RODREN-298950 format. One record per residue (C-alpha): residue in three letters; x, y, z. Coordinates in steps of 0.25 Angstrom, whole numbers, padded with zeros to 4 digits, always signed. Layout:
N
ALAXYZ...
***
This chain:
90
MET+0092+0112-0088SER+0081+0103-0091GLN+0077+0102-0108PHE+0064+0098-0113GLN+0059+0093-0125GLN+0046+0098-0132ILE+0036+0087-0137ALA+0023+0087-0145LEU+0010+0081-0139GLU-0002+0079-0147LEU-0016+0078-0138PRO-0029+0077-0139GLU-0038+0089-0141ASP-0046+0086-0127LEU-0031+0084-0118TYR-0025+0096-0126SER-0037+0105-0122GLU-0035+0101-0106ILE-0020+0107-0108GLU-0021+0119-0117HIS-0024+0130-0108PHE-0010+0125-0102THR+0002+0135-0103GLU+0012+0128-0110GLU+0022+0125-0096GLU+0008+0119-0092LYS+0007+0111-0103ASN+0021+0107-0102SER+0021+0105-0088PHE+0008+0096-0088PHE+0016+0088-0099ARG+0029+0087-0091ASN+0022+0083-0079VAL+0012+0074-0087LEU+0024+0065-0094GLN+0032+0065-0080GLU+0021+0057-0074GLN+0017+0048-0085ILE+0032+0044-0086GLN+0033+0043-0073GLN+0021+0033-0072ARG+0028+0026-0084LYS+0040+0023-0077SER+0033+0020-0065THR+0023+0009-0072ASP+0036+0006-0080PHE+0044+0000-0065HIS+0032-0005-0060ASN+0030-0014-0072GLN+0046-0018-0073MET+0044-0020-0056LYS+0031-0029-0060GLN+0038-0036-0070GLY+0050-0039-0060TYR+0041-0043-0049LEU+0035-0054-0061GLU+0046-0060-0064MET+0054-0061-0050ALA+0039-0068-0046GLN+0044-0079-0054ILE+0057-0080-0051ASN+0053-0078-0035MET+0043-0091-0038GLU+0054-0099-0045LEU+0064-0098-0032CYS+0051-0102-0022ARG+0048-0114-0032GLU+0063-0116-0030PHE+0064-0115-0014GLU+0050-0121-0013GLU+0056-0136-0011VAL+0066-0129+0001GLU+0056-0122+0007GLU+0047-0134+0009GLU+0057-0143+0014ALA+0061-0132+0025LEU+0047-0130+0030LEU+0046-0145+0031GLU+0061-0144+0041GLY+0054-0132+0048GLU+0042-0140+0050LYS+0053-0152+0057VAL+0057-0144+0064ILE+0047-0138+0071ASN+0040-0151+0073SER+0051-0158+0079SER+0053-0146+0090LYS+0039-0149+0092ASP+0040-0164+0095GLU+0051-0158+0104
***
């Protein structure tokens, strides 16, 4: 069985006037739904921020790896061109 906790909220008069006609159960349901949506949105935002940070960190690592292999890639390209050119000359 689910347990509930109560909280007290202070709302500005204009905001409260928007919901004052709700029954207590409607108010409870309304606030539960709003809280659930906000919590889910915050979790989603936090997750996206963590992913963004991870990709930014990996970008630097990937750039360093590319630089490390740049010379080898250039050598492979030149060797490949030699093979192609030598097969044309035959």
